[in-house]
DOMAR-702302 format. One record per residue (C-alpha): x, y, z; residue number from 1; chain. Coordinates in steps of 0.1 Angstrom, whole numbers, m for minus. Example, Ala and Ser with C-alpha at 12.3 -4.5 7.8 and 13.67 -1.06 7.14 Angstrom:
<nodes>
{node {123 m45 78} 1 "A"} {node {137 m11 71} 2 "A"} 
</nodes>
This chain:
<nodes>
{node {0 0 0} 1 "A"} {node {28 25 9} 2 "A"} {node {45 19 m25} 3 "A"} {node {11 25 m42} 4 "A"} {node {6 57 m22} 5 "A"} {node {40 70 m33} 6 "A"} {node {32 63 m70} 7 "A"} {node {m1 81 m67} 8 "A"} {node {15 111 m51} 9 "A"} {node {42 112 m79} 10 "A"} {node {14 110 m106} 11 "A"} {node {m5 138 m90} 12 "A"} {node {26 160 m89} 13 "A"} {node {33 152 m125} 14 "A"} {node {m2 161 m136} 15 "A"} {node {m2 193 m116} 16 "A"} {node {30 203 m134} 17 "A"} {node {14 195 m167} 18 "A"} {node {m18 215 m160} 19 "A"} {node {4 246 m153} 20 "A"} {node {16 246 m189} 21 "A"} {node {0 277 m205} 22 "A"} {node {0 262 m240} 23 "A"} {node {m26 236 m231} 24 "A"} {node {m60 238 m247} 25 "A"} {node {m89 244 m223} 26 "A"} {node {m103 210 m231} 27 "A"} {node {m71 192 m222} 28 "A"} {node {m67 213 m191} 29 "A"} {node {m102 203 m179} 30 "A"} {node {m94 166 m186} 31 "A"} {node {m62 167 m166} 32 "A"} {node {m79 185 m137} 33 "A"} {node {m106 158 m137} 34 "A"} {node {m79 131 m135} 35 "A"} {node {m62 150 m107} 36 "A"} {node {m95 151 m88} 37 "A"} {node {m100 113 m92} 38 "A"} {node {m64 106 m82} 39 "A"} {node {m66 128 m51} 40 "A"} {node {m96 109 m40} 41 "A"} {node {m78 76 m46} 42 "A"} {node {m48 90 m27} 43 "A"} {node {m70 98 3} 44 "A"} {node {m85 63 3} 45 "A"} {node {m51 46 0} 46 "A"} {node {m37 69 27} 47 "A"} {node {m65 59 50} 48 "A"} {node {m57 22 43} 49 "A"} {node {m21 28 52} 50 "A"} {node {m30 46 84} 51 "A"} {node {m53 17 94} 52 "A"} {node {m28 m9 83} 53 "A"} {node {m52 m25 59} 54 "A"} {node {m33 m50 37} 55 "A"} {node {m60 m71 21} 56 "A"} {node {m98 m74 16} 57 "A"} {node {m102 m95 48} 58 "A"} {node {m94 m64 69} 59 "A"} {node {m128 m49 60} 60 "A"} {node {m158 m56 81} 61 "A"} {node {m179 m66 51} 62 "A"} {node {m154 m93 42} 63 "A"} {node {m159 m113 74} 64 "A"} 
</nodes>
């Protein structure tokens, strides 16, 4: 999970750098911002799993 969290954070940083490019079309900028939004949500979920030390699906209440 921690490795995945690091990858997500790097991807978000790269996308933020890309969206700052002034030569992007508005359409492409909106698409990248949408991807950033989805990735930030995913980052938050994975971060919560890391904090709670969830390593597989059996760690969830619904899986018992």
